[in-house]
KOLLOZA-940816 format. One line per field, with one value per atom (N, C-alpha, C): residue number from 1; x, y, z; residue in one letter. Coordinates in steps of 0.2 Angstrom, whole numbers, plus 2048, in hexadecimal, padded with zeros to 3 digits. Each point is the difference from the previous one (the first is absolute). Example, Ala and Ser with C-alpha at 12.3 -4.5 7.8 and 13.67 -1.06 7.14 Angstrom:
<bavos>
n: [1;1;1;2;2;2]
c1: [842;7FC;804;7FE;804;7FC]
c2: [7E4;806;806;805;806;805]
c3: [827;800;800;7FC;801;803]
res: [a;a;a;s;s;s]
</bavos>
This chain:
<bavos>
n: [1;1;1;2;2;2;3;3;3;4;4;4;5;5;5;6;6;6;7;7;7;8;8;8;9;9;9;10;10;10;11;11;11;12;12;12;13;13;13;14;14;14;15;15;15;16;16;16;17;17;17;18;18;18;19;19;19;20;20;20;21;21;21;22;22;22;23;23;23;24;24;24;25;25;25;26;26;26;27;27;27;28;28;28;29;29;29;30;30;30;31;31;31;32;32;32;33;33;33;34;34;34;35;35;35;36;36;36;37;37;37;38;38;38;39;39;39;40;40;40;41;41;41;42;42;42;43;43;43;44;44;44;45;45;45;46;46;46;47;47;47;48;48;48;49;49;49;50;50;50;51;51;51;52;52;52;53;53;53;54;54;54;55;55;55;56;56;56;57;57;57;58;58;58;59;59;59;60;60;60;61;61;61;62;62;62;63;63;63;64;64;64;65;65;65;66;66;66;67;67;67;68;68;68;69;69;69;70;70;70;71;71;71;72;72;72;73;73;73;74;74;74;75;75;75;76;76;76;77;77;77;78;78;78;79;79;79;80;80;80;81;81;81;82;82;82;83;83;83]
c1: [78F;803;7FE;7FE;7FE;807;7FF;806;803;7FB;803;804;7FE;804;807;800;806;804;7FE;804;803;7FC;803;805;7FF;806;806;7FF;806;803;7FC;803;804;7FE;804;806;800;806;805;7FE;805;801;7FD;801;7FE;7FA;7FE;7FE;801;7FD;7F9;7FD;7F9;7FD;804;7FE;800;805;801;7FB;7FD;7FB;7FA;7FE;7FB;801;806;801;800;802;7FF;7F9;7FC;7F9;7FD;801;7FE;802;807;802;7FD;7FF;7FD;7F9;7FC;7F9;800;805;800;802;805;803;7FF;7FE;7FF;807;800;807;805;7FD;804;803;7FB;802;805;7FF;804;807;801;807;803;7FC;802;802;7FD;802;805;803;805;805;801;805;801;804;802;7FB;7FB;7FA;7FB;801;7FB;802;7FB;801;803;805;803;808;803;807;804;806;804;802;801;801;7FA;7FA;7FA;7FF;801;800;804;806;805;7FE;7FD;7FE;7FA;7FB;7FB;802;805;803;803;804;803;7FA;7FB;7FA;7FD;800;7FD;804;807;805;7FF;7FF;7FF;7F9;7FB;7FA;800;804;801;804;805;804;7FC;7FC;7FC;7FA;7FE;7FA;803;806;803;802;802;802;7FA;7FA;7FA;7FE;800;7FE;804;807;804;7FF;7FE;7FF;7F9;7FB;7F9;7FE;804;7FF;7FF;7FB;7FF;800;801;800;7FA;7FA;7FA;7FF;805;800;7FB;7FC;7FB;802;7FF;801;7FB;802;7FB;7FB;7F9;7FB;801;7FE;801;7FA;800;7FA;7FF]
c2: [82D;7FA;7FF;7FA;7FF;7FD;7FF;7FE;7F9;7FC;7F9;801;804;802;803;805;803;7FB;7FC;7FB;7FB;7FE;7FC;803;806;804;801;802;800;7FA;7FA;7FA;7FE;801;7FE;804;807;804;7FE;7FE;7FE;7F9;7FC;7F9;7FD;802;7FE;7F8;7FD;7F9;800;7FA;800;803;7FF;803;808;802;808;803;7FC;803;801;7FB;801;806;800;806;806;801;806;802;7FC;801;802;7FD;802;807;801;807;805;7FF;805;801;7FB;801;804;7FF;803;807;802;806;804;7FD;803;801;802;800;805;806;806;7FE;7FE;7FE;7FA;7FB;7FA;802;805;802;804;804;804;7FC;7FA;7FC;7FA;800;7FB;800;7FA;800;7F8;7FF;7F9;7FC;804;7FC;7FD;802;7FD;7F9;7FB;7F9;7FF;803;7FF;7FE;7FD;7FF;806;800;806;802;7FB;801;803;7FE;803;807;801;807;805;7FD;804;802;7FB;801;805;800;804;807;801;807;803;7FB;803;802;7FC;802;807;801;806;806;7FF;805;802;7FB;801;804;7FE;804;807;801;807;804;7FD;804;802;7FB;801;805;800;805;807;800;807;803;7FB;802;802;7FD;801;807;802;806;806;7FE;805;802;7FA;801;803;7FE;802;806;803;806;806;803;806;7FF;7FA;800;7FD;7FF;7FE;7F8;7FD;7F8;7FE;7FC;7FD;7F8;7FE;7F9;7FC;7FA;7FB;7FE;800;7FE;7F8;7FF;7F9;7FC;7FA;7FC;7FB]
c3: [E11;802;808;801;807;804;806;804;7FE;7FE;7FE;7FA;7FB;7FA;802;804;802;804;804;803;7FB;7FB;7FB;7FC;7FE;7FD;804;806;805;801;801;801;7FA;7FA;7FA;800;801;800;805;806;805;800;7FC;800;806;803;807;7FF;806;801;801;800;801;807;805;806;800;7FD;7FF;7FC;7FB;7FC;804;805;804;805;803;804;7FD;7F9;7FD;7FF;7FE;800;806;806;806;802;7FF;802;7FC;7F9;7FC;802;802;802;807;804;807;7FF;7FC;800;7FA;7FA;7FA;7FD;7F9;7FD;803;801;803;807;804;807;800;7FB;800;7FF;7FB;7FF;805;804;805;806;801;806;7FE;7FB;7FE;806;803;805;802;804;802;804;802;804;7FB;7FA;7FB;7FF;7FF;7FF;7F9;7FE;7FA;801;7FB;801;7FF;803;7FF;7F9;7FC;7F9;7FC;802;7FD;803;806;803;7FC;7FF;7FC;7F9;7FD;7F9;800;805;801;801;804;802;7FA;7FC;7FA;7FB;7FF;7FC;803;806;803;7FE;800;7FF;7F8;7FC;7F9;7FF;803;7FF;803;805;803;7FB;7FD;7FB;7FA;7FD;7FA;802;806;802;800;803;800;7F9;7FC;7F9;7FC;801;7FD;802;807;802;7FD;800;7FD;7F9;7FC;7F9;7FE;805;7FE;803;805;803;7FB;800;7FC;7F8;7FE;7F8;7FD;804;7FE;800;802;800;805;7FF;805;800;806;801;7FC;7FE;7FD;804;7FE;805;802;806;802;7FE;7FF;7FE;806]
res: [m;m;m;n;n;n;n;n;n;k;k;k;d;d;d;v;v;v;a;a;a;s;s;s;l;l;l;l;l;l;g;g;g;e;e;e;l;l;l;i;i;i;e;e;e;a;a;a;d;d;d;k;k;k;d;d;d;e;e;e;w;w;w;v;v;v;s;s;s;l;l;l;e;e;e;r;r;r;l;l;l;l;l;l;n;n;n;r;r;r;y;y;y;g;g;g;v;v;v;v;v;v;g;g;g;f;f;f;f;f;f;q;q;q;k;k;k;l;l;l;d;d;d;e;e;e;r;r;r;m;m;m;p;p;p;l;l;l;s;s;s;t;t;t;e;e;e;s;s;s;l;l;l;e;e;e;k;k;k;l;l;l;q;q;q;a;a;a;l;l;l;q;q;q;s;s;s;l;l;l;i;i;i;d;d;d;i;i;i;l;l;l;s;s;s;k;k;k;r;r;r;y;y;y;v;v;v;e;e;e;l;l;l;g;g;g;e;e;e;g;g;g;n;n;n;g;g;g;c;c;c;e;e;e;p;p;p;a;a;a;p;p;p;h;h;h;q;q;q]
</bavos>
């Protein structure tokens, strides 16, 4: 997935307006996906509501990642290859 695809997916998930979609893509191009989520704060050109939704999504990703590591640690589970 490229940054435009990720921006589209995030835009759909948070119900972003047109300007926020553009901002999402620019921010992803600038910081990458990991950096984008690390830098989520009020200084980003996104509405408070969108920031809150992205922070909730980040929390969900963190929880799922931890759970995956707990379940996969030592039992031979391998992550699915990325395409």
